[in-house]
C-alpha positions, 0 to 999 in steps of 0.5 A: 843588810846588804844595800850599803855601797861597797861595804866590807864585812867583818864577822865576830871572829875577824874582829876578834882577830883584828882587835885582839879580843875574845868573841865574848868581849866583841859581843860585849862592844856591841851590847855596849853600842861601841859597835853596831852589827847586823846579819849579813847572809845569816851571820852577825857582821860588823862593817869594816869602816867601823874600825879605825887603827885597830880599834872601834871608832871612838865616834861610833858609840855616841852617835849610836846612842843618839840614834837610838834615842832618836827612835832608830832600830839597829837596822835603820841606824846601820842603814843611815850610817852607811848610806849617803845622807843628802844634808851631809853630801856623804854617808854619816860614817864618812863624815864621822871619819872626816871629823864631822861628829857634831854635825852628824849627830845634829843631823841624827837628832833631827831625823828622830821619829 
């Protein structure tokens, strides 16, 4: 997944250092859908934008659950979150960062497969 515009990617060791957690705890955050990771150049990575004030963005987990319930694969969810969504006017992750959680989740639900 490298088509997201200007995305800085963090490896699991990067995340462990930033969040002050062990790699196993980072993997648990991914399993629990508090974070979403994808392979970039063969290495599991998380977009830096998913980390806010030194922790996973709080709005991300619920949004990831809505996307999964709507039939999105992890790869499709990552693409959708990082690329501009016409109905939002910005990428969904930017909309989440600006406090538009309910709107983002409504759009995600409406796009369900």
